[in-house]
C-alpha positions as CSV (number, residue, x, y, z in Angstrom):
1,M,107.9,127.3,106.8
2,D,105.4,125.2,105.0
3,T,107.0,122.9,102.3
4,R,104.4,124.0,99.7
5,F,105.1,127.7,100.3
6,K,108.9,127.0,99.8
7,L,108.3,125.2,96.6
8,K,106.1,128.2,95.3
9,Q,109.0,130.6,96.2
10,I,111.5,128.4,94.3
11,S,109.4,128.2,91.2
12,L,108.6,132.0,91.3
13,G,112.2,132.8,91.7
14,A,113.2,130.6,88.7
15,L,110.7,132.0,86.4
16,S,111.8,135.7,87.3
17,L,115.3,134.6,86.4
18,I,114.2,133.1,83.1
19,L,112.1,136.0,82.1
20,G,115.1,138.3,82.6
21,T,117.2,136.5,80.1
22,G,115.5,137.6,76.9
23,S,116.1,135.0,74.2
24,A,117.1,132.4,76.5
25,F,113.5,132.0,77.3
26,A,112.9,130.3,73.9
27,G,114.4,127.0,74.8
28,F,112.4,127.0,78.0
29,I,109.3,126.9,76.0
30,Q,110.3,125.0,72.8
31,D,111.4,122.0,74.6
32,D,108.6,121.8,77.1
33,R,106.3,118.9,77.7
34,F,102.8,118.3,79.1
35,S,101.0,115.1,79.8
36,L,97.9,113.9,81.2
37,N,97.6,110.5,82.8
38,L,94.5,108.6,83.7
39,R,94.4,105.7,86.0
40,N,91.3,103.4,87.1
41,F,92.5,101.3,90.0
42,Y,90.4,98.5,91.4
43,F,92.0,97.0,94.6
44,D,90.3,94.1,96.7
45,R,92.0,92.0,99.3
46,H,90.5,89.2,101.4
47,F,92.5,88.1,104.6
48,S,92.8,84.4,105.8
49,D,92.3,85.4,109.4
50,P,88.4,85.7,109.9
51,K,89.1,88.4,112.5
52,S,90.5,90.7,109.8
53,K,88.1,92.6,107.7
54,D,88.5,92.7,104.0
55,V,90.0,96.0,102.5
56,G,89.9,97.6,99.2
57,S,88.6,100.4,97.0
58,W,87.8,101.4,93.3
59,S,89.1,104.6,92.3
60,Q,89.9,107.1,89.4
61,G,93.1,109.1,89.3
62,I,94.3,112.1,87.2
63,T,97.8,113.1,87.2
64,A,98.9,116.4,85.1
65,R,102.7,116.9,84.6
66,Y,104.6,119.9,83.1
67,E,108.1,119.7,82.3
68,S,109.8,122.8,80.8
69,G,112.8,122.8,78.7
70,Y,116.0,124.7,79.8
71,T,117.0,128.2,79.3
72,D,119.9,128.9,76.9
73,S,122.3,130.2,79.6
74,I,125.6,129.2,81.3
75,V,123.6,127.6,84.0
76,Q,120.6,126.3,82.4
77,V,117.2,126.7,84.3
78,G,114.0,124.8,84.1
79,V,110.7,124.0,86.1
80,D,108.7,121.0,86.6
81,A,105.1,121.0,88.0
82,S,102.6,118.2,89.0
83,V,99.0,118.0,90.0
84,K,97.6,114.6,91.1
85,Y,94.0,114.1,92.0
86,A,92.1,110.8,92.9
87,F,88.4,110.1,93.9
88,R,86.7,106.9,95.0
89,L,84.1,105.3,92.8
90,N,82.5,103.0,95.4
91,H,81.8,103.1,99.1
92,H,82.6,99.5,99.9
93,N,85.0,98.9,102.8
94,E,85.2,102.7,103.4
95,E,85.2,102.2,107.1
96,R,88.6,100.4,107.0
97,P,92.1,101.9,106.0
98,D,93.2,100.3,102.7
99,T,96.8,102.1,102.5
100,N,95.4,103.6,99.2
101,F,93.2,106.6,100.2
102,P,93.8,108.9,103.5
103,Y,92.0,107.4,106.4
104,D,90.4,109.4,109.1
105,F,90.8,107.7,112.3
106,E,88.3,109.9,114.3
107,Q,85.5,109.2,111.9
108,N,86.6,105.7,110.9
109,K,86.4,106.5,107.2
110,L,88.3,106.6,104.0
111,A,88.5,110.0,102.3
112,K,86.3,110.4,99.3
113,D,89.1,112.0,97.4
114,Y,92.6,113.6,97.8
115,S,95.1,115.6,95.8
116,K,98.9,116.3,95.7
117,Y,100.9,118.8,93.9
118,G,104.5,119.7,93.6
119,L,107.0,122.0,92.0
120,T,110.6,121.4,91.2
121,L,113.5,123.9,90.1
122,K,115.8,122.4,87.8
123,L,119.5,123.7,87.2
124,K,122.0,122.1,84.7
125,Y,125.5,122.9,84.0
126,K,127.1,120.5,81.3
127,N,126.4,117.0,82.5
128,T,125.4,117.8,86.1
129,D,121.8,118.3,87.0
130,L,120.4,119.8,90.3
131,K,116.7,119.5,91.3
132,I,115.1,121.4,94.3
133,G,111.5,120.7,95.4
134,E,109.4,117.7,94.7
135,L,111.5,114.6,93.8
136,S,110.8,111.1,92.5
137,P,114.0,109.1,93.2
138,K,114.5,105.6,92.3
139,T,117.7,104.6,94.1
140,P,118.9,101.8,96.4
141,V,118.3,103.9,99.5
142,V,115.1,105.8,98.7
143,Y,112.4,104.9,96.1
144,I,108.9,106.0,95.2
145,D,105.8,103.8,95.5
146,D,103.6,103.7,92.5
147,A,101.8,100.3,93.5
148,R,98.5,102.1,94.5
149,Q,96.5,105.0,92.9
150,L,98.8,108.0,93.4
151,P,102.5,107.7,93.8
152,T,104.8,108.7,96.6
153,S,106.7,112.0,96.2
154,Y,109.5,113.6,98.3
155,A,110.6,117.1,99.0
156,G,114.3,117.9,99.0
157,I,117.5,118.5,96.9
158,L,119.0,116.0,94.4
159,L,122.3,116.3,92.3
160,E,123.1,114.0,89.6
161,S,126.4,114.2,87.7
162,S,127.9,112.3,84.6
163,D,130.8,114.6,84.0
164,V,133.3,111.7,84.8
165,K,133.5,109.1,82.0
166,D,131.8,106.1,83.1
167,L,130.8,107.3,86.4
168,K,127.4,108.7,87.7
169,I,127.5,110.7,91.0
170,T,124.3,111.2,93.1
171,A,124.0,113.2,96.1
172,G,121.2,114.8,97.8
173,R,119.1,115.4,101.1
174,I,115.5,114.6,101.5
175,T,113.5,116.2,104.3
176,R,109.8,115.3,103.6
177,I,107.6,112.4,102.2
178,N,104.1,112.7,100.7
179,A,103.1,109.0,101.0
180,R,100.8,107.1,98.4
181,N,98.0,107.4,100.8
182,D,98.4,110.9,102.1
183,D,97.7,114.4,100.8
184,H,100.6,116.3,102.7
185,Y,104.2,116.2,103.4
186,E,105.6,115.0,106.7
187,K,109.0,114.3,108.1
188,L,110.6,110.9,107.5
189,S,110.4,108.1,109.9
190,L,110.9,104.4,110.3
191,Y,108.1,101.8,109.3
192,T,107.2,100.1,112.5
193,A,104.4,99.5,115.0
194,G,104.4,101.5,118.2
195,P,105.4,105.4,118.7
196,R,106.5,107.4,115.8
197,Y,109.8,109.1,116.0
198,E,110.7,111.7,113.2
199,S,114.1,112.3,111.5
200,N,115.3,115.7,110.3
201,G,116.1,114.2,107.0
202,L,117.7,111.5,104.8
203,N,121.3,112.3,103.3
204,L,122.4,110.1,100.6
205,I,125.3,109.5,98.1
206,G,125.7,107.1,95.2
207,L,128.4,106.0,92.8
208,D,127.3,104.0,89.8
209,Y,130.4,102.9,87.6
210,S,130.6,101.0,84.4
211,I,133.8,98.9,84.8
212,L,133.0,97.5,81.2
213,P,130.1,98.1,78.8
214,N,128.4,95.0,80.2
215,L,129.9,95.1,83.7
216,K,128.6,97.7,86.3
217,T,129.0,98.1,89.9
218,S,127.4,100.6,92.6
219,Y,127.9,101.9,96.0
220,W,125.1,103.9,97.9
221,F,125.1,105.4,101.4
222,G,121.8,106.6,103.0
223,Q,121.7,108.1,106.6
224,L,118.3,108.6,108.1
225,E,119.4,111.0,110.8
226,D,119.2,109.6,114.3
227,I,117.4,106.3,113.0
228,Y,119.7,104.2,110.7
229,Q,122.4,104.2,108.3
230,Q,122.4,102.0,105.1
231,N,125.1,100.8,102.8
232,Y,124.4,99.2,99.5
233,F,126.9,97.4,97.1
234,G,125.7,96.2,93.8
235,L,127.3,94.4,90.8
236,S,125.7,93.4,87.5
237,Y,126.8,91.7,84.3
238,N,124.9,91.0,81.1
239,K,125.9,89.2,77.9
240,D,124.1,89.0,74.5
241,F,124.4,85.9,72.5
242,S,123.1,85.1,69.0
243,D,119.5,84.2,70.1
244,F,119.4,84.9,73.8
245,K,120.6,87.2,76.7
246,I,121.7,86.7,80.2
247,K,122.0,88.9,83.1
248,L,123.5,88.3,86.6
249,D,123.0,90.6,89.6
250,S,124.3,90.6,93.1
251,S,123.4,93.0,95.9
252,Y,124.4,93.5,99.5
253,F,122.9,95.8,102.3
254,Y,124.4,96.6,105.6
255,N,122.1,98.7,108.0
256,R,122.9,99.9,111.6
257,A,121.5,102.5,114.0
258,D,122.5,106.2,113.5
259,G,122.9,109.2,116.1
260,K,120.5,109.1,118.9
261,E,119.1,105.7,117.8
262,L,115.6,106.7,118.1
263,Y,114.2,103.1,117.4
264,G,117.1,101.4,119.3
265,K,119.7,99.2,118.0
266,I,119.4,98.2,114.3
267,D,121.4,95.1,113.1
268,S,120.4,94.0,109.7
269,Q,122.2,92.7,106.4
270,A,120.9,91.3,103.3
271,V,122.5,89.5,100.3
272,G,121.0,88.5,97.1
273,L,122.0,86.7,93.8
274,M,119.9,86.5,90.7
275,G,120.2,85.1,87.3
276,S,117.9,86.2,84.3
277,L,117.4,84.7,80.9
278,F,115.8,86.5,77.8
279,H,115.1,84.3,74.8
280,G,112.6,85.4,72.1
281,G,109.2,86.2,74.1
282,H,110.4,84.5,77.1
283,F,111.9,85.9,80.2
284,F,112.8,83.9,83.3
285,N,114.7,84.7,86.5
286,L,115.7,82.8,89.7
287,G,117.2,84.2,92.8
288,I,118.0,83.8,96.3
289,Q,118.2,86.2,99.4
290,K,119.7,85.8,102.8
291,N,118.8,88.3,105.5
292,M,121.2,88.3,108.5
293,G,121.1,90.0,111.9
294,E,118.9,90.5,114.8
295,S,116.6,93.2,113.3
296,I,114.0,93.3,110.6
297,F,115.3,95.1,107.4
298,P,114.5,98.9,107.9
299,T,112.3,100.8,105.6
300,L,110.8,104.2,105.5
301,A,107.3,105.0,107.0
302,G,104.6,105.7,104.4
303,Y,105.2,102.4,102.4
304,P,108.1,103.1,100.0
305,P,109.2,99.9,98.6
306,Q,112.8,98.6,98.4
307,P,113.1,96.9,95.1
308,F,116.8,96.8,95.1
309,L,116.2,93.9,97.6
310,Q,116.0,91.2,95.0
311,A,113.2,89.2,96.9
312,W,111.0,92.3,97.4
313,S,107.2,91.8,96.5
314,N,103.9,92.3,98.1
315,V,105.2,90.3,101.1
316,A,108.5,92.3,101.8
317,F,110.4,89.2,102.8
318,I,112.6,91.3,105.3
319,Q,112.4,89.1,108.3
320,P,115.5,88.5,110.6
321,E,117.6,85.6,109.4
322,E,115.0,84.9,106.5
323,F,116.3,82.8,103.5
324,I,114.1,83.4,100.3
325,W,114.2,81.7,97.0
326,H,112.1,83.0,94.1
327,F,111.6,82.9,90.4
328,T,109.5,84.9,87.9
329,Y,108.4,83.9,84.3
330,V,107.0,86.4,81.8
331,Y,105.9,85.6,78.3
332,D,105.4,88.2,75.6
333,F,102.9,87.1,73.2
334,K,104.5,89.2,70.3
335,D,106.1,85.7,69.0
336,V,102.6,84.5,68.1
337,G,101.5,87.7,66.6
338,I,99.7,89.4,69.6
339,N,101.7,92.5,70.1
340,G,101.3,94.2,73.5
341,L,100.1,91.3,75.5
342,K,102.3,89.9,78.3
343,T,101.7,87.4,81.1
344,R,103.5,87.0,84.4
345,M,103.9,84.3,87.1
346,S,106.1,84.4,90.0
347,Y,106.6,82.6,93.3
348,H,108.5,83.6,96.6
349,H,109.2,81.3,99.4
350,G,110.8,82.4,102.6
351,D,111.7,80.3,105.8
352,H,114.2,80.0,108.7
353,I,112.8,83.3,110.0
354,K,114.1,84.1,113.5
355,R,111.5,84.7,116.1
356,V,111.6,83.5,119.6
357,G,109.6,80.3,120.3
358,L,108.3,80.0,116.7
359,S,109.7,77.0,114.8
360,N,109.5,76.5,111.1
361,N,108.2,79.9,110.5
362,K,107.8,80.8,106.8
363,E,106.0,82.9,104.3
364,T,105.1,82.4,100.7
365,E,103.6,84.4,97.8
366,K,102.2,83.5,94.4
367,I,101.4,86.1,91.9
368,I,99.9,85.6,88.2
369,G,99.1,88.6,86.1
370,L,98.0,89.8,82.6
371,V,99.2,93.0,81.0
372,Y,98.0,94.5,77.6
373,S,99.0,97.8,76.0
374,V,97.4,99.0,72.7
375,P,100.5,99.0,70.5
376,T,99.3,101.3,67.7
377,G,96.4,103.5,66.5
378,K,94.5,106.4,68.0
379,L,94.5,104.3,71.4
380,K,98.2,103.6,71.5
381,G,99.4,103.5,75.1
382,L,96.0,102.5,76.5
383,G,97.0,99.8,79.1
384,F,95.1,97.2,81.0
385,E,96.4,95.0,83.9
386,W,95.1,92.3,86.0
387,R,97.1,90.9,88.9
388,Y,96.2,88.1,91.4
389,T,98.2,87.7,94.4
390,E,97.9,84.9,97.1
391,T,100.0,84.8,100.3
392,D,100.6,82.4,103.2
393,V,102.2,83.7,106.4
394,K,102.6,81.0,109.1
395,Y,102.7,83.3,112.2
396,G,101.3,86.7,112.7
397,A,101.6,89.0,116.0
398,G,102.8,87.1,119.0
399,H,102.0,83.3,118.6
400,N,98.9,83.8,116.6
401,P,98.4,82.2,113.1
402,G,99.7,84.3,110.3
403,N,97.3,86.6,108.3
404,G,97.8,85.9,104.5
405,F,95.4,87.2,101.8
406,K,94.1,86.9,98.5
407,E,94.0,89.9,96.4
408,N,92.9,91.1,92.8
409,R,93.9,94.3,91.1
410,L,92.5,95.7,87.9
411,I,94.1,98.6,86.5
412,T,93.5,100.8,83.4
413,T,95.9,103.4,82.3
414,Y,95.9,106.1,79.4
415,T,98.5,108.9,79.0
416,I,97.9,111.8,76.5
417,N,101.0,113.6,75.6
418,F,100.7,117.2,74.4
């Protein structure tokens, strides 16, 4: 059965239940929220390899979201809905895929526009929430991608419970993905070149525990059936002093093949350490990451990111045996009286990549950006962002020179809340 039809059935069933509860319907309406988000996105990428054609597009996106309140019943019921639509404003580079808009490989052309929609049934009992339908998870084993015009969404079921003091339990199953550059749901798979093999679903469970108010630990497990299993351990500590704050983070991933091993053996680990310092308008962090094993770090097809890998960036830094060091500096101009303005600079360097016959293999990335959000007045929340990225990759496919790129992004956003 089509996933969209299932979601419609779920929402209609929920509404009929609510309408039958009389006064319980009041909370459903009184606590509801509706928002409209506008996003203008300019994306332009120039590759260093002259054989590679430049890609990019300029587009306008519109996202409408409705979030109901909950019924006043023993098991509280609610419904969320979203409609997303984007259209291109130019025809430049439309004959090449840009990972932003759907691409027709028969006509060799980007789509002029595309849309997504989703429905979610919400059930709540005490401090336990269950969502069925469209999901937007941000977890160590599955994450949305909002780095392009329209974000990723998933279809499945997700439960979150905080009934045990200091412990949050998450469990779920995701069966479909609607990628950032796609207008329909499809089964989950592994991001890789070559044939595509699909999984019946991703099962996940997560435990987030506060040992102390400033010391937290996490364990997450994800099983992409017949493709891979993923274990994640995280530990973080933060401390506030009189005029500054520090935060220390550590993470460890262990990945191996699962079931039928549709993509063969998977042997990948990654350990990361990072320290962050906050002082006035200054933010600085410095981190290292070491990848271990014979395989590239596995990620889902459809471009979902893995930001719980501490070195994750535009260049993923997920190559076998790679060692990465990285730093980021952010300055908030509020200290000099310019509220809402921030600048960012970051640098990543990865080397010791294990590829047969290739010595001194490395990749680097530099990012500089400027962000401004109107802090007050009628246009409060209107945001502007410019981000420039430059990458250098020593080797590409085979023994060919790497294909780094220079990229500019200009983004304007505005959200209207009703």
